[in-house]
Backbone and ligand atoms as CSV (ligand in chain L), in Angstrom:
chain,resi,resn,atom,element,x,y,z
A,1,MET,N,N,21.477,-22.123,94.739
A,1,MET,CA,C,22.465,-21.443,93.883
A,1,MET,C,C,23.855,-21.491,94.518
A,2,LYS,N,N,24.855,-21.734,93.690
A,2,LYS,CA,C,26.230,-21.833,94.208
A,2,LYS,C,C,26.771,-20.428,94.506
A,3,CYS,N,N,27.654,-20.353,95.504
A,3,CYS,CA,C,28.286,-19.070,95.792
A,3,CYS,C,C,29.389,-18.821,94.744
A,4,GLY,N,N,29.829,-17.564,94.680
A,4,GLY,CA,C,30.789,-17.148,93.659
A,4,GLY,C,C,32.072,-17.974,93.667
A,5,LEU,N,N,32.563,-18.309,94.877
A,5,LEU,CA,C,33.833,-19.050,94.956
A,5,LEU,C,C,33.616,-20.525,94.601
A,6,CYS,N,N,32.482,-21.097,94.997
A,6,CYS,CA,C,32.189,-22.483,94.607
A,6,CYS,C,C,32.090,-22.588,93.072
A,7,GLU,N,N,31.543,-21.523,92.458
A,7,GLU,CA,C,31.450,-21.496,90.996
A,7,GLU,C,C,32.828,-21.493,90.352
A,8,ILE,N,N,33.724,-20.731,90.920
A,8,ILE,CA,C,35.105,-20.667,90.402
A,8,ILE,C,C,35.748,-22.045,90.448
A,9,VAL,N,N,35.526,-22.756,91.584
A,9,VAL,CA,C,36.081,-24.104,91.738
A,9,VAL,C,C,35.509,-25.031,90.659
A,10,GLU,N,N,34.197,-24.903,90.431
A,10,GLU,CA,C,33.534,-25.777,89.472
A,10,GLU,C,C,34.002,-25.496,88.052
A,11,ARG,N,N,34.125,-24.209,87.738
A,11,ARG,CA,C,34.512,-23.836,86.363
A,11,ARG,C,C,36.026,-23.892,86.148
A,12,LYS,N,N,36.763,-24.135,87.233
A,12,LYS,CA,C,38.232,-24.149,87.171
A,12,LYS,C,C,38.769,-22.865,86.532
A,13,GLN,N,N,38.283,-21.769,87.083
A,13,GLN,CA,C,38.504,-20.457,86.490
A,13,GLN,C,C,39.670,-19.752,87.206
A,14,ASP,N,N,40.666,-19.281,86.444
A,14,ASP,CA,C,41.750,-18.466,86.986
A,14,ASP,C,C,42.482,-19.103,88.169
A,15,ILE,N,N,42.554,-20.436,88.144
A,15,ILE,CA,C,43.187,-21.151,89.251
A,15,ILE,C,C,44.710,-21.194,89.039
A,16,VAL,N,N,45.459,-20.763,90.025
A,16,VAL,CA,C,46.922,-20.815,89.897
A,16,VAL,C,C,47.518,-22.018,90.659
A,17,TYR,N,N,46.729,-22.573,91.557
A,17,TYR,CA,C,47.143,-23.788,92.268
A,17,TYR,C,C,45.914,-24.541,92.705
A,18,GLU,N,N,46.006,-25.871,92.678
A,18,GLU,CA,C,44.867,-26.677,93.098
A,18,GLU,C,C,45.366,-27.981,93.691
A,19,ASP,N,N,44.789,-28.395,94.790
A,19,ASP,CA,C,44.998,-29.773,95.281
A,19,ASP,C,C,43.664,-30.350,95.713
A,20,GLU,N,N,43.668,-31.436,96.464
A,20,GLU,CA,C,42.402,-32.065,96.819
A,20,GLU,C,C,41.488,-31.170,97.646
A,21,THR,N,N,42.103,-30.372,98.511
A,21,THR,CA,C,41.336,-29.605,99.492
A,21,THR,C,C,41.157,-28.145,99.116
A,22,LEU,N,N,42.209,-27.548,98.510
A,22,LEU,CA,C,42.266,-26.101,98.364
A,22,LEU,C,C,42.473,-25.640,96.936
A,23,VAL,N,N,42.149,-24.359,96.702
A,23,VAL,CA,C,42.556,-23.703,95.461
A,23,VAL,C,C,43.168,-22.354,95.791
A,24,ALA,N,N,44.018,-21.877,94.899
A,24,ALA,CA,C,44.521,-20.506,94.927
A,24,ALA,C,C,44.131,-19.885,93.595
A,25,VAL,N,N,43.461,-18.755,93.671
A,25,VAL,CA,C,42.827,-18.170,92.484
A,25,VAL,C,C,43.202,-16.700,92.372
A,26,ALA,N,N,43.422,-16.258,91.131
A,26,ALA,CA,C,43.601,-14.835,90.866
A,26,ALA,C,C,42.228,-14.268,90.524
A,27,LEU,N,N,41.643,-13.521,91.429
A,27,LEU,CA,C,40.296,-12.995,91.192
A,27,LEU,C,C,40.322,-11.855,90.183
A,28,GLU,N,N,39.178,-11.690,89.459
A,28,GLU,CA,C,39.119,-10.636,88.445
A,28,GLU,C,C,39.219,-9.240,89.068
A,29,SER,N,N,38.483,-9.022,90.148
A,29,SER,CA,C,38.599,-7.725,90.811
A,29,SER,C,C,39.512,-7.863,92.007
A,30,ALA,N,N,40.635,-7.180,91.941
A,30,ALA,CA,C,41.630,-7.288,93.006
A,30,ALA,C,C,42.080,-5.910,93.425
A,31,SER,N,N,42.597,-5.820,94.666
A,31,SER,CA,C,43.070,-4.519,95.139
A,31,SER,C,C,44.416,-4.170,94.530
A,32,THR,N,N,45.247,-5.175,94.261
A,32,THR,CA,C,46.516,-4.934,93.565
A,32,THR,C,C,46.720,-6.087,92.565
A,33,ILE,N,N,47.529,-5.840,91.543
A,33,ILE,CA,C,47.832,-6.899,90.565
A,33,ILE,C,C,48.610,-7.982,91.291
A,34,GLY,N,N,48.185,-9.208,91.101
A,34,GLY,CA,C,48.876,-10.317,91.769
A,34,GLY,C,C,48.188,-10.734,93.054
A,35,GLN,N,N,47.067,-10.122,93.372
A,35,GLN,CA,C,46.324,-10.564,94.561
A,35,GLN,C,C,45.761,-11.957,94.322
A,36,ILE,N,N,46.009,-12.848,95.279
A,36,ILE,CA,C,45.568,-14.239,95.151
A,36,ILE,C,C,44.639,-14.570,96.319
A,37,SER,N,N,43.616,-15.315,96.004
A,37,SER,CA,C,42.667,-15.740,97.027
A,37,SER,C,C,42.840,-17.238,97.252
A,38,VAL,N,N,43.102,-17.627,98.489
A,38,VAL,CA,C,43.246,-19.047,98.867
A,38,VAL,C,C,42.014,-19.461,99.642
A,39,PHE,N,N,41.374,-20.540,99.222
A,39,PHE,CA,C,40.182,-20.985,99.958
A,39,PHE,C,C,39.941,-22.494,99.796
A,40,PRO,N,N,39.196,-23.078,100.751
A,40,PRO,CA,C,38.871,-24.507,100.641
A,40,PRO,C,C,37.870,-24.719,99.516
A,41,LYS,N,N,37.979,-25.866,98.842
A,41,LYS,CA,C,37.009,-26.184,97.792
A,41,LYS,C,C,35.609,-26.382,98.393
A,42,GLN,N,N,35.613,-26.970,99.580
A,42,GLN,CA,C,34.330,-27.166,100.264
A,42,GLN,C,C,33.805,-25.819,100.759
A,43,HIS,N,N,32.525,-25.645,100.735
A,43,HIS,CA,C,31.923,-24.375,101.126
A,43,HIS,C,C,31.832,-24.227,102.646
A,44,PHE,N,N,32.671,-23.363,103.204
A,44,PHE,CA,C,32.547,-22.970,104.606
A,44,PHE,C,C,32.300,-21.471,104.605
A,45,THR,N,N,31.260,-21.061,105.308
A,45,THR,CA,C,30.859,-19.644,105.202
A,45,THR,C,C,31.850,-18.717,105.903
A,46,ILE,N,N,32.168,-19.040,107.140
A,46,ILE,CA,C,33.070,-18.165,107.902
A,46,ILE,C,C,34.145,-18.998,108.601
A,47,LEU,N,N,35.181,-18.279,109.027
A,47,LEU,CA,C,36.336,-18.893,109.660
A,47,LEU,C,C,35.967,-19.934,110.734
A,48,GLU,N,N,34.991,-19.576,111.564
A,48,GLU,CA,C,34.605,-20.460,112.678
A,48,GLU,C,C,34.128,-21.826,112.203
A,49,MET,N,N,33.732,-21.935,110.962
A,49,MET,CA,C,33.177,-23.185,110.444
A,49,MET,C,C,34.241,-24.058,109.758
A,50,VAL,N,N,35.414,-23.506,109.549
A,50,VAL,CA,C,36.463,-24.250,108.851
A,50,VAL,C,C,37.125,-25.231,109.832
A,51,PRO,N,N,37.144,-26.527,109.538
A,51,PRO,CA,C,37.788,-27.488,110.441
A,51,PRO,C,C,39.291,-27.150,110.576
A,52,PRO,N,N,39.842,-27.242,111.802
A,52,PRO,CA,C,41.247,-26.862,112.019
A,52,PRO,C,C,42.256,-27.460,111.011
A,53,PRO,N,N,42.142,-28.750,110.620
A,53,PRO,CA,C,43.142,-29.258,109.660
A,53,PRO,C,C,43.074,-28.529,108.304
A,54,VAL,N,N,41.868,-28.139,107.896
A,54,VAL,CA,C,41.701,-27.400,106.633
A,54,VAL,C,C,42.273,-25.994,106.771
A,55,LEU,N,N,41.992,-25.390,107.933
A,55,LEU,CA,C,42.495,-24.032,108.203
A,55,LEU,C,C,44.028,-24.022,108.192
A,56,GLU,N,N,44.607,-25.080,108.756
A,56,GLU,CA,C,46.071,-25.191,108.773
A,56,GLU,C,C,46.624,-25.231,107.355
A,57,LYS,N,N,45.980,-26.036,106.500
A,57,LYS,CA,C,46.411,-26.139,105.109
A,57,LYS,C,C,46.282,-24.773,104.410
A,58,CYS,N,N,45.204,-24.049,104.702
A,58,CYS,CA,C,44.993,-22.719,104.116
A,58,CYS,C,C,46.144,-21.787,104.490
A,59,ALA,N,N,46.547,-21.841,105.774
A,59,ALA,CA,C,47.609,-20.962,106.245
A,59,ALA,C,C,48.930,-21.290,105.567
A,60,VAL,N,N,49.198,-22.602,105.427
A,60,VAL,CA,C,50.460,-23.040,104.782
A,60,VAL,C,C,50.462,-22.602,103.330
A,61,LEU,N,N,49.342,-22.780,102.614
A,61,LEU,CA,C,49.293,-22.396,101.215
A,61,LEU,C,C,49.407,-20.874,101.056
A,62,ALA,N,N,48.732,-20.132,101.955
A,62,ALA,CA,C,48.804,-18.657,101.900
A,62,ALA,C,C,50.273,-18.219,102.028
A,63,ASN,N,N,51.001,-18.908,102.890
A,63,ASN,CA,C,52.422,-18.592,103.079
A,63,ASN,C,C,53.206,-18.872,101.807
A,64,LYS,N,N,52.923,-20.016,101.167
A,64,LYS,CA,C,53.638,-20.394,99.927
A,64,LYS,C,C,53.304,-19.429,98.801
A,65,VAL,N,N,52.060,-18.986,98.732
A,65,VAL,CA,C,51.672,-18.016,97.728
A,65,VAL,C,C,52.406,-16.687,97.965
A,66,GLY,N,N,52.527,-16.329,99.233
A,66,GLY,CA,C,53.279,-15.116,99.592
A,66,GLY,C,C,54.725,-15.201,99.144
A,67,VAL,N,N,55.334,-16.361,99.359
A,67,VAL,CA,C,56.721,-16.581,98.945
A,67,VAL,C,C,56.820,-16.468,97.415
A,68,ALA,N,N,55.813,-17.050,96.706
A,68,ALA,CA,C,55.784,-16.962,95.238
A,68,ALA,C,C,55.701,-15.514,94.782
A,69,ALA,N,N,54.942,-14.699,95.527
A,69,ALA,CA,C,54.819,-13.272,95.164
A,69,ALA,C,C,56.159,-12.560,95.316
A,70,PHE,N,N,56.903,-12.919,96.377
A,70,PHE,CA,C,58.239,-12.350,96.555
A,70,PHE,C,C,59.143,-12.765,95.396
A,71,GLU,N,N,59.108,-14.053,95.080
A,71,GLU,CA,C,60.021,-14.615,94.076
A,71,GLU,C,C,59.647,-14.171,92.670
A,72,ALA,N,N,58.358,-14.313,92.314
A,72,ALA,CA,C,57.949,-14.110,90.938
A,72,ALA,C,C,57.737,-12.634,90.609
A,73,LEU,N,N,57.170,-11.895,91.564
A,73,LEU,CA,C,56.800,-10.500,91.265
A,73,LEU,C,C,57.774,-9.508,91.874
A,74,GLY,N,N,58.632,-9.988,92.737
A,74,GLY,CA,C,59.590,-9.085,93.383
A,74,GLY,C,C,58.935,-8.061,94.294
A,75,VAL,N,N,57.829,-8.434,94.907
A,75,VAL,CA,C,57.150,-7.475,95.778
A,75,VAL,C,C,57.929,-7.308,97.090
A,76,GLN,N,N,57.585,-6.256,97.823
A,76,GLN,CA,C,58.362,-5.957,99.042
A,76,GLN,C,C,57.692,-6.503,100.306
A,77,GLY,N,N,56.411,-6.796,100.172
A,77,GLY,CA,C,55.688,-7.297,101.345
A,77,GLY,C,C,54.352,-7.869,100.919
A,78,THR,N,N,53.664,-8.492,101.847
A,78,THR,CA,C,52.299,-8.971,101.566
A,78,THR,C,C,51.405,-8.632,102.754
A,79,ASN,N,N,50.156,-8.363,102.467
A,79,ASN,CA,C,49.146,-8.325,103.523
A,79,ASN,C,C,48.267,-9.553,103.348
A,80,LEU,N,N,48.048,-10.254,104.460
A,80,LEU,CA,C,47.099,-11.370,104.437
A,80,LEU,C,C,45.814,-10.900,105.071
A,81,LEU,N,N,44.747,-11.008,104.318
A,81,LEU,CA,C,43.476,-10.445,104.759
A,81,LEU,C,C,42.397,-11.511,104.809
A,82,ILE,N,N,41.710,-11.593,105.939
A,82,ILE,CA,C,40.537,-12.451,106.058
A,82,ILE,C,C,39.353,-11.548,106.423
A,83,ARG,N,N,38.404,-11.462,105.526
A,83,ARG,CA,C,37.185,-10.724,105.854
A,83,ARG,C,C,36.208,-11.751,106.394
A,84,ASN,N,N,35.968,-11.678,107.688
A,84,ASN,CA,C,35.236,-12.743,108.355
A,84,ASN,C,C,33.933,-12.253,108.953
A,85,GLY,N,N,32.865,-12.515,108.265
A,85,GLY,CA,C,31.537,-12.240,108.814
A,85,GLY,C,C,31.026,-10.843,108.594
A,86,LEU,N,N,29.808,-10.630,109.026
A,86,LEU,CA,C,29.149,-9.341,108.891
A,86,LEU,C,C,29.971,-8.260,109.576
A,87,GLY,N,N,30.038,-7.127,108.976
A,87,GLY,CA,C,30.769,-6.021,109.576
A,87,GLY,C,C,32.236,-5.994,109.186
A,88,SER,N,N,32.697,-7.046,108.485
A,88,SER,CA,C,34.109,-7.111,108.116
A,88,SER,C,C,34.322,-6.783,106.643
A,89,GLY,N,N,33.229,-6.629,105.920
A,89,GLY,CA,C,33.321,-6.363,104.491
A,89,GLY,C,C,33.358,-7.635,103.668
A,90,GLN,N,N,33.030,-8.791,104.304
A,90,GLN,CA,C,33.015,-10.044,103.552
A,90,GLN,C,C,31.853,-10.005,102.558
A,91,ALA,N,N,32.181,-10.092,101.266
A,91,ALA,CA,C,31.154,-9.949,100.245
A,91,ALA,C,C,30.589,-11.292,99.812
A,92,VAL,N,N,31.467,-12.330,99.751
A,92,VAL,CA,C,31.039,-13.665,99.331
A,92,VAL,C,C,30.992,-14.570,100.556
A,93,PRO,N,N,29.901,-15.291,100.755
A,93,PRO,CA,C,29.796,-16.114,101.965
A,93,PRO,C,C,30.576,-17.419,101.868
A,94,HIS,N,N,31.870,-17.326,101.612
A,94,HIS,CA,C,32.748,-18.511,101.498
A,94,HIS,C,C,34.108,-18.066,102.022
A,95,PHE,N,N,34.546,-18.728,103.108
A,95,PHE,CA,C,35.801,-18.319,103.754
A,95,PHE,C,C,36.980,-18.311,102.771
A,96,SER,N,N,37.777,-17.260,102.834
A,96,SER,CA,C,38.991,-17.194,101.997
A,96,SER,C,C,40.053,-16.320,102.671
A,97,ILE,N,N,41.303,-16.571,102.288
A,97,ILE,CA,C,42.415,-15.705,102.717
A,97,ILE,C,C,42.930,-14.995,101.472
A,98,GLU,N,N,42.988,-13.672,101.537
A,98,GLU,CA,C,43.532,-12.900,100.426
A,98,GLU,C,C,45.012,-12.657,100.695
A,99,ILE,N,N,45.825,-12.914,99.678
A,99,ILE,CA,C,47.245,-12.565,99.782
A,99,ILE,C,C,47.448,-11.365,98.861
A,100,ILE,N,N,47.752,-10.233,99.473
A,100,ILE,CA,C,47.834,-8.974,98.716
A,100,ILE,C,C,49.294,-8.550,98.634
A,101,PRO,N,N,49.895,-8.644,97.426
A,101,PRO,CA,C,51.274,-8.220,97.278
A,101,PRO,C,C,51.399,-6.706,97.458
A,102,ARG,N,N,52.456,-6.291,98.154
A,102,ARG,CA,C,52.601,-4.848,98.438
A,102,ARG,C,C,53.972,-4.368,98.018
A,103,THR,N,N,53.971,-3.153,97.502
A,103,THR,CA,C,55.214,-2.439,97.278
A,103,THR,C,C,55.096,-1.068,97.943
A,104,GLU,N,N,56.230,-0.507,98.287
A,104,GLU,CA,C,56.206,0.785,98.933
A,104,GLU,C,C,55.498,1.800,98.037
A,105,ASN,N,N,54.679,2.635,98.628
A,105,ASN,CA,C,53.950,3.674,97.893
A,105,ASN,C,C,53.042,3.119,96.784
A,106,ASP,N,N,52.463,1.929,96.999
A,106,ASP,CA,C,51.520,1.421,95.986
A,106,ASP,C,C,50.142,2.069,96.124
A,107,GLY,N,N,49.967,2.860,97.169
A,107,GLY,CA,C,48.765,3.657,97.308
A,107,GLY,C,C,47.543,2.897,97.794
A,108,LEU,N,N,47.718,1.635,98.152
A,108,LEU,CA,C,46.570,0.865,98.643
A,108,LEU,C,C,46.218,1.329,100.064
A,109,PRO,N,N,45.005,1.831,100.262
A,109,PRO,CA,C,44.692,2.437,101.570
A,109,PRO,C,C,44.340,1.386,102.636
A,110,LEU,N,N,45.355,0.635,103.088
A,110,LEU,CA,C,45.098,-0.387,104.107
A,110,LEU,C,C,45.576,0.050,105.492
A,111,SER,N,N,46.053,1.279,105.578
A,111,SER,CA,C,46.556,1.726,106.887
A,111,SER,C,C,45.494,2.618,107.562
A,112,TRP,N,N,45.607,2.718,108.865
A,112,TRP,CA,C,44.675,3.575,109.600
A,112,TRP,C,C,45.409,4.190,110.777
A,113,ASP,N,N,44.825,5.297,111.276
A,113,ASP,CA,C,45.397,5.949,112.445
A,113,ASP,C,C,44.877,5.274,113.708
A,114,PRO,N,N,45.771,4.743,114.523
A,114,PRO,CA,C,45.314,4.097,115.758
A,114,PRO,C,C,44.603,5.119,116.655
A,115,GLN,N,N,43.468,4.723,117.188
A,115,GLN,CA,C,42.698,5.611,118.052
A,115,GLN,C,C,42.983,5.263,119.514
A,116,PRO,N,N,43.220,6.285,120.348
A,116,PRO,CA,C,43.401,5.971,121.785
A,116,PRO,C,C,42.093,5.489,122.398
A,117,ALA,N,N,42.189,4.407,123.184
A,117,ALA,CA,C,40.970,3.838,123.798
A,117,ALA,C,C,40.781,4.427,125.184
A,118,PRO,N,N,39.543,4.787,125.548
A,118,PRO,CA,C,39.272,5.214,126.935
A,118,PRO,C,C,39.659,4.089,127.899
A,119,GLU,N,N,40.344,4.471,129.002
A,119,GLU,CA,C,40.948,3.445,129.872
A,119,GLU,C,C,39.917,2.456,130.446
A,120,ASP,N,N,38.755,3.004,130.883
A,120,ASP,CA,C,37.742,2.105,131.503
A,120,ASP,C,C,37.181,1.127,130.459
A,121,GLU,N,N,36.991,1.646,129.238
A,121,GLU,CA,C,36.470,0.788,128.169
A,121,GLU,C,C,37.452,-0.315,127.839
A,122,LEU,N,N,38.743,0.039,127.835
A,122,LEU,CA,C,39.807,-0.931,127.538
A,122,LEU,C,C,39.834,-2.024,128.609
A,123,GLU,N,N,39.691,-1.594,129.881
A,123,GLU,CA,C,39.726,-2.557,130.984
A,123,GLU,C,C,38.571,-3.561,130.866
A,124,VAL,N,N,37.391,-3.054,130.562
A,124,VAL,CA,C,36.198,-3.925,130.407
A,124,VAL,C,C,36.425,-4.887,129.245
A,125,THR,N,N,36.952,-4.370,128.141
A,125,THR,CA,C,37.172,-5.207,126.954
A,125,THR,C,C,38.160,-6.314,127.260
A,126,LEU,N,N,39.268,-5.960,127.930
A,126,LEU,CA,C,40.290,-6.960,128.269
A,126,LEU,C,C,39.718,-8.027,129.194
A,127,ALA,N,N,38.879,-7.583,130.150
A,127,ALA,CA,C,38.276,-8.537,131.093
A,127,ALA,C,C,37.355,-9.498,130.348
A,128,LEU,N,N,36.587,-8.973,129.404
A,128,LEU,CA,C,35.676,-9.829,128.640
A,128,LEU,C,C,36.470,-10.861,127.823
A,129,PHE,N,N,37.549,-10.405,127.207
A,129,PHE,CA,C,38.393,-11.323,126.422
A,129,PHE,C,C,38.983,-12.411,127.300
A,130,LYS,N,N,39.519,-11.994,128.457
A,130,LYS,CA,C,40.137,-12.970,129.349
A,130,LYS,C,C,39.143,-14.025,129.774
A,131,GLU,N,N,37.938,-13.595,130.077
A,131,GLU,CA,C,36.883,-14.513,130.491
A,131,GLU,C,C,36.574,-15.511,129.368
A,132,GLU,N,N,36.431,-15.004,128.157
A,132,GLU,CA,C,36.109,-15.867,127.020
A,132,GLU,C,C,37.216,-16.867,126.755
A,133,LEU,N,N,38.463,-16.391,126.818
A,133,LEU,CA,C,39.596,-17.273,126.510
A,133,LEU,C,C,39.821,-18.296,127.621
A,134,LYS,N,N,39.507,-17.910,128.833
A,134,LYS,CA,C,39.617,-18.847,129.953
A,134,LYS,C,C,38.641,-20.014,129.742
A,135,ASN,N,N,37.417,-19.652,129.310
A,135,ASN,CA,C,36.399,-20.664,129.029
A,135,ASN,C,C,36.878,-21.640,127.962
A,136,LEU,N,N,37.537,-21.092,126.970
A,136,LEU,CA,C,38.026,-21.899,125.866
A,136,LEU,C,C,39.025,-22.944,126.349
A,137,LYS,N,N,39.910,-22.514,127.274
A,137,LYS,CA,C,40.884,-23.422,127.852
A,137,LYS,C,C,40.183,-24.536,128.610
A,138,GLU,N,N,39.156,-24.146,129.365
A,138,GLU,CA,C,38.407,-25.131,130.165
A,138,GLU,C,C,37.749,-26.146,129.240
A,139,VAL,N,N,37.198,-25.680,128.144
A,139,VAL,CA,C,36.534,-26.588,127.201
A,139,VAL,C,C,37.529,-27.613,126.687
A,140,LYS,N,N,38.749,-27.124,126.345
A,140,LYS,CA,C,39.772,-28.047,125.834
A,140,LYS,C,C,40.149,-29.091,126.868
A,141,GLN,N,N,40.315,-28.618,128.130
A,141,GLN,CA,C,40.677,-29.558,129.183
A,141,GLN,C,C,39.569,-30.576,129.392
A,142,GLU,N,N,38.325,-30.050,129.352
A,142,GLU,CA,C,37.184,-30.964,129.531
A,142,GLU,C,C,37.180,-32.022,128.439
A,143,GLU,N,N,37.452,-31.573,127.190
A,143,GLU,CA,C,37.467,-32.516,126.065
A,143,GLU,C,C,38.542,-33.572,126.266
A,144,LYS,N,N,39.742,-33.121,126.706
A,144,LYS,CA,C,40.836,-34.048,126.919
A,144,LYS,C,C,40.481,-35.051,128.011
A,145,GLN,N,N,39.918,-34.483,129.120
A,145,GLN,CA,C,39.530,-35.338,130.248
A,145,GLN,C,C,38.521,-36.380,129.818
A,146,SER,N,N,37.525,-35.912,129.042
A,146,SER,CA,C,36.457,-36.844,128.674
A,146,SER,C,C,36.977,-37.917,127.716
A,147,GLU,N,N,38.017,-37.554,126.936
A,147,GLU,CA,C,38.631,-38.562,126.072
A,147,GLU,C,C,39.272,-39.659,126.939
A,148,LYS,N,N,39.988,-39.205,128.006
A,148,LYS,CA,C,40.680,-40.152,128.876
A,148,LYS,C,C,39.729,-40.951,129.723
A,149,GLN,N,N,38.789,-40.211,130.330
A,149,GLN,CA,C,37.934,-40.843,131.342
A,149,GLN,C,C,36.718,-41.524,130.725
A,150,GLY,N,N,36.460,-41.222,129.484
A,150,GLY,CA,C,35.323,-41.828,128.801
A,150,GLY,C,C,34.020,-41.508,129.505
A,151,GLU,N,N,33.321,-42.551,129.912
A,151,GLU,CA,C,31.978,-42.408,130.466
A,151,GLU,C,C,31.985,-41.658,131.788
A,152,LYS,N,N,33.073,-41.795,132.541
A,152,LYS,CA,C,33.129,-41.161,133.876
A,152,LYS,C,C,32.729,-39.701,133.790
A,153,GLN,N,N,33.222,-39.025,132.790
A,153,GLN,CA,C,32.993,-37.602,132.638
A,153,GLN,C,C,31.504,-37.283,132.557
A,154,SER,N,N,30.765,-38.098,131.819
A,154,SER,CA,C,29.337,-37.787,131.649
A,154,SER,C,C,28.541,-38.084,132.916
A,155,GLU,N,N,29.053,-39.026,133.742
A,155,GLU,CA,C,28.347,-39.309,134.989
A,155,GLU,C,C,28.538,-38.168,135.971
A,156,LYS,N,N,29.753,-37.603,135.920
A,156,LYS,CA,C,30.092,-36.544,136.864
A,156,LYS,C,C,29.371,-35.262,136.489
A,157,GLN,N,N,28.804,-34.585,137.496
A,157,GLN,CA,C,28.165,-33.288,137.230
A,157,GLN,C,C,29.257,-32.242,137.036
A,158,THR,N,N,29.336,-31.649,135.836
A,158,THR,CA,C,30.324,-30.591,135.631
A,158,THR,C,C,29.669,-29.262,135.960
A,159,GLU,N,N,30.490,-28.393,136.552
A,159,GLU,CA,C,29.962,-27.068,136.935
A,159,GLU,C,C,29.635,-26.267,135.659
A,160,GLY,N,N,28.539,-25.587,135.742
A,160,GLY,CA,C,28.142,-24.737,134.603
A,160,GLY,C,C,27.811,-25.556,133.383
A,161,GLU,N,N,28.194,-24.998,132.226
A,161,GLU,CA,C,27.854,-25.694,130.989
A,161,GLU,C,C,28.877,-26.786,130.697
A,162,SER,N,N,28.458,-27.853,130.085
A,162,SER,CA,C,29.396,-28.883,129.654
A,162,SER,C,C,29.986,-28.458,128.312
A,163,SER,N,N,31.066,-29.100,127.879
A,163,SER,CA,C,31.744,-28.638,126.673
A,163,SER,C,C,30.872,-28.703,125.407
A,164,PRO,N,N,30.034,-29.762,125.210
A,164,PRO,CA,C,29.243,-29.751,123.986
A,164,PRO,C,C,28.292,-28.565,123.909
A,165,SER,N,N,27.626,-28.239,125.035
A,165,SER,CA,C,26.657,-27.141,124.960
A,165,SER,C,C,27.380,-25.818,124.775
A,166,ARG,N,N,28.558,-25.701,125.340
A,166,ARG,CA,C,29.351,-24.481,125.124
A,166,ARG,C,C,29.693,-24.330,123.663
A,167,LYS,N,N,30.070,-25.462,123.073
A,167,LYS,CA,C,30.461,-25.447,121.676
A,167,LYS,C,C,29.256,-25.082,120.796
A,168,ASP,N,N,28.107,-25.703,121.111
A,168,ASP,CA,C,26.887,-25.403,120.351
A,168,ASP,C,C,26.548,-23.930,120.443
A,169,ASN,N,N,26.635,-23.417,121.667
A,169,ASN,CA,C,26.323,-22.023,121.916
A,169,ASN,C,C,27.243,-21.119,121.081
A,170,TYR,N,N,28.511,-21.507,121.020
A,170,TYR,CA,C,29.485,-20.709,120.281
A,170,TYR,C,C,29.167,-20.708,118.797
A,171,LEU,N,N,28.804,-21.897,118.263
A,171,LEU,CA,C,28.456,-21.964,116.850
A,171,LEU,C,C,27.191,-21.167,116.547
A,172,LEU,N,N,26.264,-21.218,117.506
A,172,LEU,CA,C,25.020,-20.466,117.361
A,172,LEU,C,C,25.315,-18.965,117.279
A,173,LYS,N,N,26.208,-18.532,118.181
A,173,LYS,CA,C,26.606,-17.116,118.170
A,173,LYS,C,C,27.279,-16.754,116.841
A,174,SER,N,N,28.115,-17.723,116.331
A,174,SER,CA,C,28.849,-17.477,115.088
A,174,SER,C,C,27.887,-17.237,113.923
A,175,LEU,N,N,26.734,-17.915,113.977
A,175,LEU,CA,C,25.773,-17.794,112.872
A,175,LEU,C,C,25.283,-16.362,112.700
A,176,ARG,N,N,25.277,-15.621,113.790
A,176,ARG,CA,C,24.842,-14.221,113.713
A,176,ARG,C,C,25.778,-13.387,112.825
A,177,ARG,N,N,26.993,-13.901,112.654
A,177,ARG,CA,C,27.972,-13.134,111.876
A,177,ARG,C,C,27.975,-13.547,110.402
A,178,VAL,N,N,27.201,-14.554,110.058
A,178,VAL,CA,C,27.214,-15.039,108.660
A,178,VAL,C,C,26.683,-13.985,107.706
A,179,PRO,N,N,27.438,-13.642,106.691
A,179,PRO,CA,C,26.995,-12.601,105.765
A,179,PRO,C,C,25.904,-13.102,104.822
L,1,ZN,ZN,ZN,31.089,-21.476,98.321
């Protein structure tokens, strides 16, 4: 069975913009009038699965839709929302960016009171993030090196995990978030 967004693409329903890769659609149920959903025609469940060139196109189109909302609707601002994976409120398993036009006092409850974080918890969280992001940098360098060095890289014993297994592991972890 096709997902709701794939069906929209197939039926060419409520589409305000379309090219080879992407569509921009005015969904029937929206948080504000003029809310537009930008998504790839191809079915990608979550952000982590969207190839970077497609993601880049999504971001550029989301920006253009935002500009259109300023020009056509005279809105005062936009919220760009990505509900990504379980726990985020993602209802349809197809990656999308929502462009939500905003005006002052429109009553849309998208704000929250920032909660103070316990200092030790914050320290642990920051350390975990730094570790993860450091690994990401290493993976990129490894990929670049292996591109340059070709076979040499595979002969050489790399410390810890090699970049492909790290990548696989990351995708495996991502699957746990699939709605
Ligand atoms: Zn889909």
